N, C-alpha and C positions, 0 to 999 in steps of 0.2 A: 556630636550626637550621631549615633549609628542610624543609617537609613533602614526603613522597614519596607516590606513589600506591600503593594496595594491589596493583594489577597488576604493579608493579615491585619487590615485596618480594624476589623471587628473586635480585635483584642486590645485596641488602643483608644477607645472612645473617651473623649475628655482630655486626652493627652496631647502634648505638642510633639510632633514627629517630623521627620524629613523623608521624602520619597524622591527617588531618582527615576526619570523617565523621559518620554518624548511627547511633544505637544501634538494633539490630534486636532483640536479646534479651539478658537478663541472668539469671544464676543464681548462687547462692552456697551453700557448705556451712557457712559460718560462719568458716572459716579460709582457704579458697581460693575465689576468685570468678572467674567467666567472663563475658565479654560479647562479642557478635558485633557488628561494626561494618561498615558499607558506605560506600563513597565514590563510587559510580557506576562505578568501574573494576573492582570486585570486593568480596569479603567476607573478613574476617579475624577470627579469634578472639583476644581479648586475655585473658591470664591474670595474676592478681595474688594474691600471698600476703599475708595480713593482717600477718604478723610482719615482712615485708620492705619494706613501704611505710609512709609516714607516716600517722598517724591521719586527717589531712585528706584524703588520697587515698582511703582506705577509706570515709570519710564521703561523699565526692563520688560514689564508685561506688554507695553505698547509695541515693543520691537520684536515680539515673538512671532514666528511664522510656523506653518505646518512642518512638523518633524524636527523642530529645534529640540535639542536635548537640554534638560533643565533639572535643577534640584528645587523642590518646593518644601518650605517649612511652614507648618501651621497646626491648628487644632483639629482633631478628628471629631466629626459630628455625625450622628445618624441622620439620614435624609433619604426616605424611601423613593423620592423622585429622581435621585442621582444614580448614575451607573454603579452597580454593586451595592447600593443602599447606604452609602456613606459619602461624605464630602469633606473637603479640607478648607477650613477657614485660614486662608493664606496670609502669612505675616512677612515672608521673605521669598524672593525668587532669585536663583543664581543661574545665569545662562551658561551652560557647559559647551554647547556647540551650536552655532548658528546654522540655519537651513534656508538660504536664499533661493528663490525660484525652484522650489521642489517640483519635480516634473509630473508626479501623479496627483492630480487635483480631484476634488469631489465630482467633477464633470465626468461624463461617459468617455471611456477610452476604448479603442479597438484592441482586439486580442493580440495582434502582432505587436503593437506598441507596448502592451503590458508585459509580454514575454521578453521583449528587448530590455525591459526594465524589471525583470523578475527579481533581481536583488533588492529592489525597493518595494515591489508589489507584495512581497512576503509580509510586509508590515501591516497590511490591511486586516480588518476584523475577519473577513471571510477566509483569507488565506491562512491566517493564524489559527482559525478554527479547524481548517483542514489539517494543518500540521499537528495540532493536538490530538485529533482523532487518529491520525496515522501513528503517532507516538503510542497511543493506547492500544491500537491494533498490534503493533510490533511487540509491546510489552506483554500483551495477553498471549501472543503466540509463544513467546519464551516461557511464560509461566505455565501454559497448558502442558508443554512437553516436560518442563522441569518437574511439575507436580506428578507426572505419570512415569517418572523414572527414565526418560530418554536422556541420552548423552549427546551433547553438541560436538560435532566433528567439523573442523574447518577444512574445506576442500580447496584444491588449487584453482586459481583464476586462469593461469596459463596452463594449458594442457595439450597433449598430443593426441588424446583420445576424444572423439566427438560422440555426442549422444543423439544428434539429429542429422539433417542433411548438411553436407559440407558447404553448400552454397549460401547457407544462412549464418556463416561464421566470419568473425573478424580474424584475419591471419597476420602473423608477423614473423620475420626471420628470427630464429632463436639460436644464436651463436653458430656452432658447427653441426647442430643437430637437425637442421632443416626448419620446417614450419611448426610454429606453435599457434594455438588458437585461444582467443578469449572465451572462457567457458560459457556455454549456454545452459549448462546444468552441472550440478555436483553429484548427480544420482549414481553414476558408475562407482564413484569413490565411497559413497555412503553404503553401497551394497557390500563393499569389502569390509567396512567398519561394522556392519550389522552382524557379520560372522564372528566378530570379536566381542561385541558389546550387546547384541540382541536388539535393542531399540535405540536408534540413533536419528539425528537430523543434522542437516547443514542449513545455513541461513546467510545469504549474502547476495551481492550483485551478480547478475547474469546478463549476457549480451547476445543479441540476435541481429544479424545483418539483413533482415528482411526489408525490402523497399516498400514498406507499407505506410500509408498515411491515414489509416483508420483511427477512430477515437479509442480503440482498444489496444494500440500497439505503441511501444517505445523501443528504442534500440538498446537502452540500458535500463534494467529494472531489477527489483529485488524479489527473490523467491525463497520460500522455505520448503525443504524437501525431507520429510521423514522416511525412514526405511525400517521395516520390522521383520525380523526373522520369524519364520513359521506362520506368518499371516498370509492367508489366501486372498483372492479378489474380494470375496464377500466381507471378510473381516476388515479389509482395506477400506471399503466403502463405509462400514460402521464407524471406523476411526475418523474418517473425513466428516461425517455428519455430526459427530460429537464435537470435533474440532471447530468447525464453522459455527455451530450453534453457540459454543463457549465464547468465541471471539466476538460475535455479534451481540450477544446478551450482555457481556461485560462492557462493551463499548457504549451500549445504550445506557447502562447503569451509571457509568463513570463520566461520560461525556455528553450528557443530555443537554446541557447549556450550549455546547458547541454545535450539536446537531440542530438545536433551535435556531442558532445564529445562521446556520446554513439553510434554514427553512425546510429541513428534512422531515417528511412525514414518516414517523417511526412505526406506524401501524403494520406495514408489511414486514419490517424487520422483526417485530415482536412475534411474528408467526414462524420465525426460523427456529424450529424445534425438531428433533428427531422423532420418528424416522422420516427421511426424505423419500419421495416417490422414486421408483426406479422403472426404467423402460429400456428394453434392448434396442440396439441400433436398428435391427431389422424391423421391429414394431414402430420405432420412431420414424423410419422412412415411410412406412405405410400411413402413419398418422399425418405426417407432413404432406403427403400427396393428397390426402383427404382435405387438408386445410388449404390446398392450392399451390403448394410448392412443386417445382419440376425436378426435384432431386431424384436420382436413380440409385439403386443399391450399388454400393461399391465406391460412391463418392463420399468425401468427408463432408461434415456439416459446415456450411458457411455461417457467417454472422447472422444473416437474415433467418436462416433455418433455426439457429439456436434461439433467437428471439421469439420466433413464432411458436416453437415447441414450449419454451419456458412460460409463455403466456397462458398455457393450459393448466398451470399449477400455482398454488399460493405460497410456495416456498421453493428453495433450490431443488433441482431434479437431477438424478443420475441417468446418463445414457451410457449403456455398457455393451461390451463385446462388439467393437468396430471391426470392419474388414482389415485383415492383416496388411494388405497392400498400401493402406493409407496411414499406417502406424509404424513406430520405430522398431528396429530389429530386436530389441531386448525384451519385448512383450511376449508373454507366455501364450503359446498356441492353445486355442480352445479345444479340449479333447472331444467335446460334443459337436463341434463344427469347425474343422481345420481351416475353413475360409476366414475365420475370425480369431481375435485374440482376447485374452482375459484382461480387459482394461475398462476404464470408465472416464468420462468427463463429468464434472459437476457444473451445471449451468445455473447461474444466479437469475432471479426474476427481474422484471422491469427493464429488460433489454440489455443487461450487462454481460450476458453470455458466459463463456467458460471462465471460471475462476480457479478450477483445479483440473489437472490431468493426472491420472494414476493408473497403475497396472500391477498385476502379478508378473514377476519377472521370469523369463525363460530359464529354468534350472537344469535343462538337459544339455549336456556339453555338445553333442553332435548337432542338435537342432539349432543351438545358438551359433555354432560355427557356420552352419549352412546359411543362416540368415545374414551373418556378417558378409559372407562371400556373395550371397545373392544381391546385396546392396552395394557391391563393388568396393567394400572397405578392406583394408589390409589386415589380415588376421594377426600378423606379427605385432601390430600396434595394440591389439586387444589381447595379447598373450596373457597379461596379468589378469585381465577381466575373465578370460576363459578359465584361468586357474581356480577361480571361485567355484566353478562347476566340476573341476577335476579333483579337488581336495575337499571332500565333505560337502557336496552340494546340498541345498536345502530349499524348501519352499520359502519364498519371501516376496513382499509387496511393499509398495511405497507410492508417493504422489508428490506433486509440486503445486503449491499455491502461490499465485502472483499477488504480491502485496498491493501494487498500485491498482489493479483491477478490483481487489477486495475493498480497498479504501474508497475508490470512486463509487462503488455500489453502496457502501454503508453511508457515505456522505450524500449520495444522490446527485453527484456532479456529472456533467455530460461527457467529459473527456478525461482520460487518465493522466494527461499532462499536468493537471492541477494537483494530482495525488502524490507528487514528489517535488521536493524543493526546487531542483534544477533539472528539468526533463531533457533527455537526449532523444532527438528525432532525426529523421534522415535529412532534414533541412535546418536543424538547430544544434549548434555546438557552443552557443554563447547565451548568457554569461556562464 
């Protein structure tokens, strides 16, 4: 008999089926026994009567422990009180894999313990719900760009050209060619691809060697980075708000049960609709000072500043045109105020901070070369990047969205380390 998934039991009411899965809980009154089993697609309660099953089956049940893997055979019945609305009248149990002394019990465990056992913690309802939400976010990202004619371009993870400060990079010796770096962005490469294909994006892991322990930072995380030829900064922000709204609304629609499992109040998420409010960096500094911050013009916004500012709005907010000295060399100088660049951050509400950083790119060869030299970078390393401005330069813009920060916000979880299966932090490389 072929096994069926728990999620498909509604199609087999009255039939005898077999399901494969892992034991979540067991209990027995001595005559009637119950066990809850999960298989990755859902949960189901199995019920067996001592007088109606062979002694061997009852003995097998008695030996079951948390996370034992089993095959259950029985009749599917509708039961509104059971997980998923169906239960299994068990006739046979086959123990596939015993699970003695499973370390994660229903009692409260500390965070350190749980992350040391992350490979097992993933099996819990909450962590499985986060994983499914992440899956939906990732799929919606791909679908958004596919449906709008973007081309996926896979950019290198090992690179000699950096996009941000060298001190935040992981370096390695690369044969006879000197140092290579784990990429912190694919942006420079998708700029080249945009000149060939118009609308492109890359999507993959990125690496930052920042010695940060905040709840918003990981050393390895996933980022999606679109780039669009002939889009200016204003069009770039319009694309961002359409994109974020699409991802959020689709996740609410398709993963409502998982968000409920996470006890996520979706009311704030349902307000995520374009247009997003916009405030210039200069006005944001003024507003923050009125709200009690001690930030001064010229400083980048810190996490507390982002939270304080985002609290003034009921949906994500754009802060645009930051000072050039706190932003990367590739950002376009603002013609209206050369002290600033044509860029934006998109701040999520509820204290989740920046989820997107974007900008119009500097398309003037001489200005880009001057910025590279100003930041102490080797122009020869960026010769290919400068070529994009030498041969048919064009206005173009793009942005990067951090997947883990977005998932943490949508799920309403406190720390982004739960938003990826196996987080990498400055103090964690196991498991």
